[in-house]
C-alpha positions in Angstrom: 108.7 13.0 -80.2 105.0 13.0 -79.7 105.1 9.6 -78.1 107.9 10.8 -75.8 105.9 13.9 -74.8 102.8 11.8 -74.1 104.9 9.4 -72.0 106.4 12.2 -70.0 103.0 13.8 -69.4 101.6 10.4 -68.4 104.4 9.7 -65.9 104.0 13.2 -64.4 100.3 12.7 -63.9 100.8 9.3 -62.3 103.5 10.6 -60.0 101.3 13.5 -59.0 98.2 11.2 -58.5 100.0 9.0 -56.0 100.6 11.6 -53.3 97.0 12.9 -53.8 95.7 9.4 -53.4 97.8 8.9 -50.2 96.7 12.3 -48.8 93.0 11.4 -49.5 93.5 8.1 -47.8 95.0 9.8 -44.8 92.2 12.3 -44.7 89.7 9.5 -44.8 91.4 7.7 -42.0 91.6 10.9 -40.0 87.9 11.5 -40.5 87.1 7.9 -39.4 89.1 8.5 -36.2 87.3 11.8 -35.6 83.9 10.1 -36.1 84.8 7.3 -33.8 85.9 9.8 -31.1 82.5 11.6 -31.5 80.7 8.3 -31.1 82.7 7.6 -27.9 81.9 11.1 -26.6 78.2 10.6 -27.4 78.0 7.3 -25.6 79.8 8.7 -22.6 77.2 11.5 -22.5 74.4 8.9 -22.7 76.0 7.0 -19.8 76.2 10.2 -17.7 72.5 10.9 -18.5 71.6 7.4 -17.4 73.5 7.8 -14.2 71.7 11.1 -13.5 68.4 9.4 -14.2 69.2 6.6 -11.7 70.3 9.2 -9.1 67.1 11.2 -9.5 65.0 8.0 -9.4 66.7 6.9 -6.2 66.2 10.3 -4.6 62.5 10.3 -5.5 62.0 6.9 -4.0 63.7 7.9 -0.8 61.7 11.1 -0.5 58.5 9.2 -1.1 59.4 6.6 1.6 60.1 9.4 4.0 56.9 11.3 3.1 54.9 8.1 3.6 56.4 7.5 7.0 55.6 11.1 8.0 52.0 10.7 6.7 51.5 7.6 8.7 52.7 9.3 11.8 50.4 12.3 11.1 47.5 10.0 10.6 48.1 8.2 13.9 48.3 11.5 15.7 45.2 12.8 14.0 43.2 9.6 14.9 44.4 9.6 18.5 43.6 13.3 19.0 40.2 12.9 17.3 39.3 9.9 19.4 40.2 11.8 22.6 38.2 14.8 21.6 35.3 12.8 20.4 35.2 10.8 23.6 35.0 13.9 25.8 32.4 15.5 23.6 30.3 12.4 23.5 30.2 12.4 27.3 29.1 16.0 27.2 26.2 15.3 24.8 24.6 13.2 27.5 24.8 16.0 30.0 21.7 17.0 32.0 22.4 20.6 31.0 20.6 21.1 27.7 22.7 24.1 26.6 25.9 22.2 27.3 24.5 19.1 25.4 23.5 21.2 22.4 26.9 22.9 22.3 28.7 19.5 22.6 26.7 18.1 19.7 27.6 21.1 17.6 31.3 20.8 18.6 31.1 17.1 17.8 29.8 17.8 14.3 32.5 20.5 13.8 35.1 18.0 15.0 33.9 15.4 12.5 34.0 17.9 9.7 37.5 19.0 10.7 38.6 15.3 11.0 37.3 14.5 7.5 39.0 17.6 6.0 42.3 16.7 7.7 41.9 13.1 6.7 41.3 14.1 3.1 44.5 16.3 3.1 46.5 13.3 4.4 45.0 11.2 1.6 46.1 13.8 -1.0 49.6 13.8 0.5 49.6 10.0 0.4 48.5 10.1 -3.2 51.3 12.5 -4.1 53.9 10.3 -2.3 52.6 7.3 -4.2 52.9 9.2 -7.5 56.4 10.2 -6.6 57.3 6.6 -5.8 56.0 5.3 -9.1 57.8 8.1 -11.0 61.0 7.3 -9.1 60.7 3.6 -9.9 60.1 4.4 -13.6 63.2 6.7 -13.6 65.3 3.9 -12.0 64.1 1.3 -14.5 64.6 3.6 -17.5 68.0 4.7 -16.2 69.2 1.2 -15.7 68.1 0.1 -19.1 69.7 3.1 -20.8 72.9 2.6 -18.8 73.2 -0.9 -20.0 72.7 0.0 -23.6 74.9 3.0 -23.4 77.6 0.9 -21.7 77.5 -1.7 -24.5 77.5 1.0 -27.2 80.4 2.7 -25.4 82.4 -0.5 -25.5 81.7 -1.0 -29.2 82.5 2.7 -30.0 85.8 2.5 -28.0 86.9 -0.6 -29.8 86.0 1.1 -33.1 88.0 4.1 -32.1 91.0 1.9 -31.1 90.9 0.2 -34.5 90.5 3.4 -36.5 93.4 5.0 -34.5 95.6 1.9 -35.2 94.8 2.1 -38.9 95.6 5.9 -38.9 98.8 5.3 -37.0 99.9 2.5 -39.4 99.1 4.7 -42.4 101.1 7.7 -41.0 103.9 5.5 -39.8 103.9 7.0 -36.3 105.0 4.6 -33.6 103.6 6.7 -30.8 100.0 5.7 -29.9 97.6 8.5 -29.2 95.8 7.6 -26.0 92.2 7.2 -26.8 89.8 9.2 -24.6 87.5 7.7 -22.2 88.7 4.2 -21.5 86.5 3.6 -18.5 85.3 0.3 -17.0 82.0 0.5 -15.3 
């Protein structure tokens, strides 16, 4: 009788353990699918950040080029205006009228000071444009490198998701395939 009772208890425990084991296995497979989806989402986000960095870098480079062109045009205009003013003031410095010659020398000195100040301002603008250009190029380089690594990681994460989803579908016995999120080719 005791043997029979032990045998019945043992079979009850074994029968009860099998569904728990299967439920635990399904839960594990479901967790794997969820983790794979999270990795795909993370890599898609990294890809978006890389694209954003590339766009910002391109914009900075374009702005820097435009600013450099504007600076060159301003410098040419400044040089041309300064040369014209300096030429007329130089002629006046040799004037026979002493008051006019003294005033012309003072104006020439003021013109040279103004020219050097304007030239310095253009140099600062040029320095800022160069800095923006280098920042833009760095952003482009970083964005392209990050995009390549994120794209490769996304491919691996997507294949891992597909494999995990297939295992889960096989374990649950469902014939319908859940479409995996984010199958993008870039």
